[in-house]
N, C-alpha and C positions, 0 to 999 in steps of 0.2 A: 846637392841638386842633381836630379836625374838628367841623363843625356837625352837630347831630342831623338825621337824615333825616325827611321827612314820610312817615309810615306810612299808606298807604291800605288800606282793607278793602273788598273787592268780593265780593259773593255770587255763587255759581255753583250752578245747579240740576243736580244729578247726573242726574236723570231725563230731562233734555233731551239727554243725550249718548248716541248710538247708534253702536256699533262694528259693522262687518261681521264675519261669522263668521270665526274664525281670524285676526283682525287682530293678536292677540298673537304670532302666528307670522310672517305675511307682511308686517306693517307697514302695512296699508291704513289710511287716515285715518278718523276718526269724523265723523259729522254732529252738529252742535250746533244744536238746533232752537229755542233761546231766544236772542234777539238780545243781551240784556245779558250772559248767560252766555258767549256766543261772544266778545263784545268783551273781557270780563274775561280769558278764557283766551288770546286773541291778545295782549293787553297783557302778560300774564305770560310768554308764550312769547317775545315780543320781548326782554324783560328778560333771560331766560335765554340766548337765542341771540346777541343783539347787544350786550349790555353785560357788565360784570363784576360787576353787583349780584346780589342774591339775592331769592328769593320764597319765602314760606311757603305751603304748600298741604296739603290733607288727603290722607291715605292711609287704608286700612282699619285700619291699626295705630294710629298717632299722627300728628299734624301734622309734616310735614318742612320743613326749611329748605334750599331747593334753590339750587344754582348749577351752572354747566356743569362736568361732570367732565373736560372737555377744556381748561379754561382755568385756569392756575395762580392768577391773581388772583381769579377767582370763588371758587375753593376757599379762598384766603386770607381772603376776605371772610366765608365761612361760619365759619371758625375765629374770626375777629375778632368777629363779631356774637354768637356764643355764648360767647366767652371760653373756648374749648375748647383743650386741649393738642393741638399739631399732630402728635404721634406717635400720636394716637388715630385709627385709620383710618375712612374714610367708606364707606358703602354707595352704590354707583352704581345708579340706577334707570333702566331702559330700558322702552320701550313695547312692544317686540317682539324676537323673536330675530333677525329681519332687521336691526333697528337695532343690536343687539349686534354682529353680524357686520360691518356696514358702518362704524359709527362708532368702534368700539373696536378691532376686529381689522383694519380697512381691507381687508376681504375682500368683494369684489363678485361672486364666482364663483357660478354656479348649482350645483345639486346638493343634497347632504344639508344641510338647514337647520341641523342640530345638529352640524355638523362641528367647530366650535370648542369644544364642550362635552364634556368627558370622559364616556364611556358610563356610568360609575357614577351620574351624576346623572340620566340619561334617565328612569328610572321615576318619580323624584320630580317632575321638572319637567313631565312629561307629565300628571301627576295634580294637581299643586299650583300650577302657574303658569297664569294670574296668581294671586298670593296672597302671604301673609306668609311666604315661604320665601326666604332668602338663601343663595347658594352661593359658595364660593371658587373662582376660576378662575385659571389661570396668566396672568401678564402677557404680552402679545404680545412677540415678538422685538423687539429695540431698533429695528430699521429700520422697524418698523410701528407703533411706539407713538404713539398720540395721546392716551391717557389721562394725565391729570396725575399725576405721581408723588406729589403732595401728598395724593392720596386713599388711598394704600396703606400709610401708616405705615412706609415703608421695608421692605416685605415683597415677596417674589417673587410674591405673589398679590393679587388684588383681589376685593372682595365685590360681588355684583350680584343684583338681583331684578327681576321684573316685578310691579308692584303691581296689586291687583284693583280698587282704587277707580277709578271711571270718570273722575273729575276729574283725578286724578294721571296716569292713562294718557293722557288727552286732552292735557294740558299737555305731557307729554314727546313725544308724537307730533307735536303742532303745532309745537313748537320743533325737532323732529328732532335733539335733542341729549340725550345721556345726562346725567342729573341726579344729582350727588352730593347726598345729603340725609340728614343726621342729624336727630334730633328737634328741633323748632323751639322750644327752650326755652333759657334761660340754662344754661350747663354746670353740672351737679350737681343741678339742680332736677328735680322730677317732670315727666315728659314730658307734653306738651299733647295733650288730646283734643278741645278746642274752640278755635275761632279766638280767643275771649276770653282763653284761657290764653296764646296766642302774643303777643297784644297786651300783656298784662300784663308779659311778660318782655322783649320785643324792640321795643316802641314806640320810635321814634327811631333804631333801628339798621338797619332794613330798609325798603325802599320800598313793599312790597306784601304783603298777606296775602289769600289766596283763602279765603273762608269757605264751606265745604261742609257745615256742620253737624257733628254729633258723629261721632267715629270709632267703628266698631262693634266692633272687636276689642279695642282699649284698651291693648295692650302691643305692643312692637316685634316685628319679624319674628324667626322662628327662623333661626339661622345654623348651617349645617353645613359641614364640611370633608371632602370625599370624596377629597382628594389625599393624605391620610395613611393609614397602616395601624395599627390599624383606623380606619375613618372615625369622625368625632367630631361631636357636637353641642356647638357652642361657646357658644351662647346660646339658652336656651329662649324661645319666643315664641308667635306666633299659631297655629302648628301644634305639636302635642304630640310628645314623644319617642315615644309609642306610635304616632302617625301615621307617623313616620319608619320605625320598625321594620316596621309593617304594609304600608306602601306602597312602601318602597324596594327590596324584593326581597332576594335572597340576600346581596348585597354589604353590606347595612346591618344584617344580623342581629346583628353583634357591635359595633354602634355604641356608642362610649363617650361619657359625659357629662362635659364639662370645665367646666361653668358654675360650679362651686363653687371652682375653683382661683383663688387670689389671686396675681397676678403681682407680682414685686418691681420696684423702680424701674428696674433695668437690663434687664429683659426686654422684648422687643418684643411688641407687641399684634397678634394676628392678626385680630381683629374688634372692633367696638365693644362696650363693656360688660364687658371682661375685667380692667381694671386700675384705673380711677379710681373715685372716689366718684360715685355716680349716684342719681338719683331722690329726693333728700333734701329734705324741707321744712325751713323754718327751725325749726319746733317739734321738740322731742325726740320720737323715735319708739320705742315699746316694743312688741315683737311677742310675743303670748301664744300658746303652743302647748298646748292642752288634751290630756289623755290620752283617746284614743279609747274606752277601756273604761270610763271613769267614768260614773256615773249623773248625772242632772240634780242631785240633792241633793248629790252629791260635788262637782260643778262649782260649785254655789252656795257651798259651804263654802270651796272653794279660791279663788274670786274674792273672798270676804270677807277671807281671809288676805292675798291679793295687795293689795287696795285699802287694807288697814290697814297693811301693812308697807312701802308705797312712798310714804309721806307727803311726802318731799322733792320728788317729782315731781308731787304732787297738791295739797297743802294751799295754799290761797289762790291757786290757779292755775285757768286755764280749760283744761278737759281734754275731749278728744274720745275717745269709746269707740266703736270700730267692730267689729261682730260679724259672723261668717260662719256656719259650719255648726253648730258645737257650742254656742256661747254665745247665739245668737239666740233659741232657745226659752226661755232664762231671762233674757232682756233686762229684763223688768219687775222681777224680783227684784234684778238687778244695779243697776238705776237706784234702786230704793227704798233699798237698803243704802248705796249711794254717797252719796245725798242725806242720809240720817240720820247716817251715820258722820262726815260733815264739816259737819254742822249747826252754825251759829254761826261758821263761817269764811267767807272770801270765795270759796271754791271753787265753780266752776260746771262742771257736766257737760253735754256735748252727746252724746247717744247715737244711733247710727244703725246700719242694717244694710247690709252691702256686697252681699249677694246670697245666693240659696239654691242656687246651683250654681257650679262652678268657672268656667264660661264667663261668668256674670254678675259674679262677683267680679273676674275679670280685666278685664272691660269697664269696671267702675266704679272700680277701685282708684285710678288716677292722678287722676281728677276728684275723688274723695273726699278724697285727701290735699291737693290744691290748695284745695278749698273750706275745709277745716279750717284751713289755713295762711293763705290770702290773704283769705278772706271772714270767717271766724269768728275769726281771729287767736288761735288757741289756743296754749297753752304746751307742752302734752304731748298726743301722740296715742298711744292704746293700741289696738292693732289685733290682732284674732284671726287667726292664721295657719291654714293648712290643710295637709293631707297632700301630700307632694311627688310626686304622681302626676297624670297628664293635665295639665290647666291649672294644677294646683298647683305644678308645677315652675317655671313662669314667674312665678307669683304670689309664691312664696317667694324666688325669685331677686331680684325687685324689692324685696320687703320686707326681705330681708337687707341689701341695699345701702342702702335708705332709712333703716334703723335703725342702720347701722354695726355690724351683727352683734349688736345688743342684743335677744336673744331669751330669753324666760323660759318655761320649761316649768312648767305648773301641774298 
C-alpha cells in the first residue's frame, strides 16, 4: 500500500497575472507580478510538465485536478486520486489555440490558427473562449497522436477548452502542457468551488493544491458536440443553452439537448457527467419543484403537507432546507411550521437561501451542498429546484444527479 502524499496548499493572487492581448490565441506568456504567486505557479507547472503527479487548481467553473494530457501515467494518477472510472473521459485544458495546434495536433505550420477546429465551432469559440465552453474535436491521425488515449474514454473524439480563470491559464501556459482536469473532488461527491473542498476530499492523495479563492461560475463547463447532426449540448454548464443558440449562428439553431439521457452500463461516454452518479452528498437529497402558478398561501399549504408527510426523512434528524425563487418569500412561514410540527422531537432544521437569480443559485449550489454535508453534518437536504431554462438547465442537471432523481412536485 502506497504512503499518503504530503498535500501542500499554496495561494496565488489572480490579480497579479497579466496576459498580453490575444494570448489565448497566439500563446504568449503572462507576467506574474507577485513573487509568491509566481513561485507557486512555477512549482505547479514543474509538477505537471516534469513529473507524473497531479495538481489541483482553480478555474472559473470549479477546482480541477490536473495532470499532463500527454502522459498516460499522469492521467492514471488523476483517476486513482479521484477513484474515478477510467471509461469516463476527461476534458483537456489548453492555454491557447496555438498550444492546441502544437501540443495535441503536432502542427507547427503558420497560417489559419483555427485550421484544426471544425468551422461549426468558430462562432462559439470566437465569442466564448476563454470561458466555460468545452467542444469535442476529432482525435489527430495516429501518426500525430500525442494525446493520451486514457483521456478519451475510448472515443474517436476528445474534449477541450480554454479556461477563463487567469490562474488556470497561467499554469497551463507556464507548463506549456495541455492539462487533463476533471473536478478536484472524490468521484461522485459535489464538485469543489473552494480549495478547502479539495483538501477535504484529496488530502494525502495529491502533492499540491493551488488556492485561488472561490470559483465564480460554480458549475462545470458547458459541453457541446458539433461533429454530429444536429449538433448537441451534452452537458449544461457555465454557458446556457440559450447562449449557444444565440451565439452559435445558423448551424446551432437546431441544437438538441442530451443532458437528461441516462446511459446504460454498456454505452460509451462521450463527455463527463453523462453516465455515472455525480455531485452527491452523503446526506439524502430531496428536490422540491413548486408550481409556478401557485400563490404564496398555496405554497405554504403545500409545504405543510410535504413536511408532515415525509416524517421518515425528517423526524429526529438534522435537516437542511435550501430555498431559491418561489419558496424564499415564505421562508419564515416554512421555518415556523417545521419547528412547531416537530416540537418535542430531536429534529433540527437549518434553513438557508441559495440565491435570488439563476446565476447566483448556480454559483452557490455546490458550496451549499458541501457545507450541509461536511460542516453541518445533516441527514437530509431538502432543496428547491428551478425552471429548466437559462442557468436552470445546469442547476437541475446537477440536482437531478445529486438526488438520484428524487424530485417531488408540490
